[in-house]
C-alpha positions in Angstrom: 6.8 30.1 -33.4 5.7 31.6 -36.8 7.9 34.7 -36.0 11.0 32.7 -36.4 12.9 32.5 -39.8 13.8 28.9 -40.2 15.6 27.3 -43.0 14.4 24.1 -44.6 16.1 21.8 -42.3 15.1 23.6 -39.3 11.5 23.5 -40.5 11.8 19.8 -41.2 13.2 19.2 -37.7 10.5 21.3 -36.0 7.6 19.5 -38.0 9.1 16.2 -36.8 9.3 17.2 -33.3 5.7 18.8 -33.2 4.3 15.6 -34.8 5.9 13.7 -31.9 8.0 11.7 -34.5 11.3 12.9 -33.1 13.5 10.2 -31.7 16.6 10.9 -29.6 19.8 8.9 -30.4 21.2 9.8 -27.2 22.7 6.7 -25.5 22.8 6.3 -21.7 26.6 6.4 -21.8 26.6 9.7 -23.6 23.9 11.1 -21.3 26.1 10.2 -18.3 29.2 11.8 -20.2 27.2 15.1 -20.7 25.9 15.0 -17.2 29.4 14.7 -15.7 30.9 17.4 -17.9 28.1 19.8 -16.9 28.5 19.1 -13.2 32.2 19.5 -13.4 31.7 22.8 -15.2 29.9 24.4 -12.3 32.1 22.8 -9.5 33.4 25.4 -7.3 36.7 23.8 -6.3 39.2 26.7 -6.5 39.5 30.0 -4.6 41.1 33.3 -5.7 41.7 36.6 -4.0 41.6 39.8 -6.0 42.4 43.5 -5.1 40.4 46.1 -6.5 39.9 49.8 -5.9 37.3 51.0 -3.5 35.7 52.9 -6.2 35.4 49.8 -8.3 33.9 47.8 -5.4 31.3 50.6 -4.7 30.3 50.5 -8.4 29.9 46.7 -8.2 27.9 47.0 -5.2 25.7 49.6 -6.6 25.1 47.6 -9.7 24.1 44.7 -7.5 21.7 46.8 -5.7 20.2 48.2 -8.8 19.7 44.6 -10.0 18.3 43.5 -6.6 21.2 40.9 -6.3 24.0 40.4 -3.9 27.3 42.0 -5.4 28.9 38.7 -4.5 26.9 36.8 -7.0 28.8 38.5 -9.8 31.8 36.7 -8.7 30.5 33.3 -8.0 29.7 32.2 -11.6 
């Protein structure tokens, strides 16, 4: 971690964490709220249809094969 350029506050925070003196103030209620927000962010509850040219689809498929991924994964995020 010595390659990082940290300001004084960041250095203090890192030192506290590394000394195992860091205490989280995250309450169970706030943790639940954050977890629910994260879950709903990635929920796939809508469907869309798009039309693109064959050339564009082939380019997307080519990119997917170059990345060793299924081209559909580009649309599922």
